C-alpha positions in Angstrom: 48.2 -139.5 -75.0 49.1 -142.1 -72.1 52.2 -140.9 -70.3 53.1 -141.4 -66.7 53.9 -138.3 -64.6 57.7 -138.6 -64.7 57.9 -138.8 -68.4 55.3 -136.0 -69.2 56.7 -133.0 -70.8 54.4 -129.9 -69.8 56.5 -126.9 -70.8 54.7 -125.3 -73.6 57.6 -123.3 -75.2 59.5 -126.5 -75.2 56.6 -128.2 -77.0 56.3 -125.5 -79.6 60.0 -125.6 -80.4 59.9 -129.5 -80.6 57.2 -129.3 -83.4 59.2 -126.7 -85.4 62.5 -128.7 -85.2 60.9 -132.1 -86.0 57.9 -130.7 -88.3 57.6 -134.0 -90.3 54.9 -136.0 -88.5 51.7 -138.1 -89.0 48.4 -136.2 -89.5 45.6 -138.7 -88.6 41.8 -138.4 -89.1 38.9 -140.5 -89.1 36.1 -141.0 -91.7 33.2 -143.5 -91.2 35.0 -146.4 -89.7 38.9 -146.3 -90.3 41.5 -143.7 -89.6 43.5 -142.2 -92.3 47.0 -141.1 -91.9 49.4 -139.0 -94.0 53.3 -138.4 -93.0 53.6 -134.7 -94.1 55.6 -131.6 -93.1 53.5 -129.4 -90.8 53.8 -125.9 -89.7 53.2 -124.5 -86.3 52.2 -120.9 -86.1 51.1 -118.8 -82.7 48.7 -116.0 -82.6 48.5 -114.5 -79.1 47.7 -117.4 -76.8 46.5 -119.7 -79.6 48.4 -122.4 -81.7 47.6 -123.5 -85.3 48.9 -126.4 -87.2 49.0 -125.9 -91.3 49.5 -128.4 -93.8 48.8 -129.9 -97.0 48.6 -133.4 -99.0 48.2 -134.0 -102.6 44.6 -133.5 -104.1 44.6 -137.3 -105.0 45.1 -138.4 -101.4 42.0 -139.5 -100.0 42.5 -137.9 -96.8 42.3 -134.6 -98.6 38.5 -135.2 -99.1 38.0 -135.9 -95.3 39.5 -132.4 -94.4 37.8 -130.5 -97.1 35.0 -130.2 -94.7 35.0 -128.1 -91.6 35.2 -129.3 -87.8 36.8 -132.3 -88.8 38.6 -133.8 -85.8 42.4 -134.6 -86.3 45.4 -135.5 -84.5 49.0 -134.8 -85.3 52.1 -136.7 -83.8 55.5 -135.6 -83.8 58.6 -137.5 -82.8 62.5 -137.5 -82.7 65.1 -140.1 -82.2 64.1 -143.2 -80.3 66.0 -146.5 -79.2 65.5 -149.9 -77.7 66.7 -150.3 -73.9 67.7 -153.6 -73.1 66.7 -154.7 -69.5 70.3 -156.3 -69.3 71.5 -152.9 -68.7 69.9 -152.7 -65.4 71.1 -153.8 -62.0 68.1 -156.0 -61.3 66.0 -158.1 -63.2 63.1 -156.0 -65.1 61.7 -155.8 -68.6 63.3 -154.1 -71.6 61.5 -150.8 -73.1 62.0 -148.2 -75.4 63.2 -144.4 -74.9 61.7 -141.5 -77.0 60.2 -138.1 -77.4 57.1 -137.2 -78.8 54.4 -134.5 -79.0 50.9 -135.1 -79.9 48.4 -132.3 -80.8 44.5 -132.4 -81.2 42.1 -130.0 -82.6 39.6 -129.4 -85.4 40.4 -129.2 -89.0 39.3 -126.6 -91.5 40.1 -126.5 -95.3 42.7 -123.6 -96.4 41.1 -121.1 -98.8 43.3 -120.3 -102.1 45.0 -117.1 -100.5 45.7 -119.1 -97.3 47.2 -122.0 -99.0 49.4 -120.0 -101.0 50.8 -118.2 -98.0 51.4 -121.4 -96.4 53.2 -123.1 -99.4 55.4 -120.0 -99.6 56.4 -120.0 -95.9 57.0 -123.6 -95.7 59.0 -123.5 -98.8 61.0 -120.7 -97.6 61.7 -122.6 -94.4 63.0 -125.8 -96.0 65.0 -124.2 -99.0 66.7 -121.9 -96.7 70.4 -122.8 -96.7 70.2 -124.4 -100.1 73.1 -123.4 -102.5 70.4 -122.3 -105.3 66.9 -122.0 -103.4 64.1 -123.2 -105.2 61.4 -120.5 -104.2 58.3 -118.8 -105.8 60.3 -116.0 -107.3 62.8 -118.5 -109.2 60.0 -120.7 -110.4 59.0 -120.2 -114.2 55.5 -118.3 -114.8 52.6 -120.1 -114.0 54.4 -123.3 -112.6 53.5 -122.3 -108.6 50.0 -121.9 -109.4 49.8 -125.2 -111.3 51.2 -127.1 -108.1 48.9 -124.9 -105.8 46.1 -126.5 -107.8 47.4 -129.9 -107.0 47.1 -130.1 -103.4 44.7 -129.3 -100.4 45.5 -127.5 -97.4 44.2 -127.6 -93.7 44.6 -125.6 -90.8 44.0 -127.2 -87.2 43.5 -124.8 -84.3 45.1 -126.8 -81.6 43.0 -127.7 -78.6 45.5 -129.8 -76.7 49.2 -130.4 -77.0 50.9 -133.0 -75.0 54.3 -134.4 -74.7 56.1 -137.5 -73.6 60.1 -137.5 -73.0 60.7 -141.1 -71.9 64.1 -141.2 -71.2 64.6 -143.7 -68.4 63.5 -141.1 -65.6 62.1 -144.0 -63.6 65.5 -145.6 -63.0 68.2 -145.1 -60.1 71.4 -143.3 -60.9 73.4 -146.2 -61.8 70.9 -147.9 -64.2 70.5 -144.4 -65.7 74.3 -143.9 -66.2 74.7 -147.4 -67.6 72.0 -146.7 -70.0 73.6 -143.8 -71.6 76.7 -145.5 -72.0 75.3 -148.5 -73.6 73.2 -146.4 -76.0 76.8 -144.5 -76.8 78.1 -147.7 -78.1 75.5 -148.3 -80.6 76.2 -147.6 -84.2 73.1 -145.7 -84.6 72.1 -141.9 -84.5 69.0 -142.4 -82.7 70.6 -144.4 -79.9 73.1 -141.5 -79.5 70.2 -138.8 -79.9 68.8 -140.5 -76.9 72.0 -140.6 -74.8 72.8 -136.9 -75.2 69.1 -136.1 -74.2 69.7 -138.2 -71.1 72.9 -136.3 -70.5 71.0 -133.1 -70.6 68.5 -134.4 -68.0 71.8 -135.1 -65.6 73.2 -131.8 -66.0 69.7 -130.3 -65.3 69.6 -132.2 -62.1 73.1 -131.2 -61.2 72.5 -127.4 -61.8 
């Protein structure tokens, strides 16, 4: 991933927590000539010093046929809020840009065996049903329903070989420009802009501490 040094985020724990919080991302694989991508929720697990990414797609998804093989190269991209930054917010003439946070991981995919797939589905269901008034879990499903759904999906596990993060939050601007970007973003009627402004303010506090 291209990311200039002043935007690069290298703290591993921060990257792990980011993926767990913003776990809905793009899984990209390549078959023959063209890449394939699916937007899916993914699950990050840590075993000792190794990181693994789990996920699944519909059995009808053509990408399922790609990662049904062993050692398929994969790329997963996760992102949070993002916002346009106008160059009119700077003291001097410059170009407009975009602020964002993203984490990308690469590794080789292996298909999940039946028991592994069931365990993954149970874990991910428990995570997202947590907090619901009447959680829909395996225990609350009618007999045989869960197994029927398991048969309709295909799962994968990626052993992560590289994990990279980029927090592009106007770190390359001077203090006055940086503050003005925050103020302009806070004026926007947009949750993404507000999120980016809040992340920039966290950077300010970190510099002052």
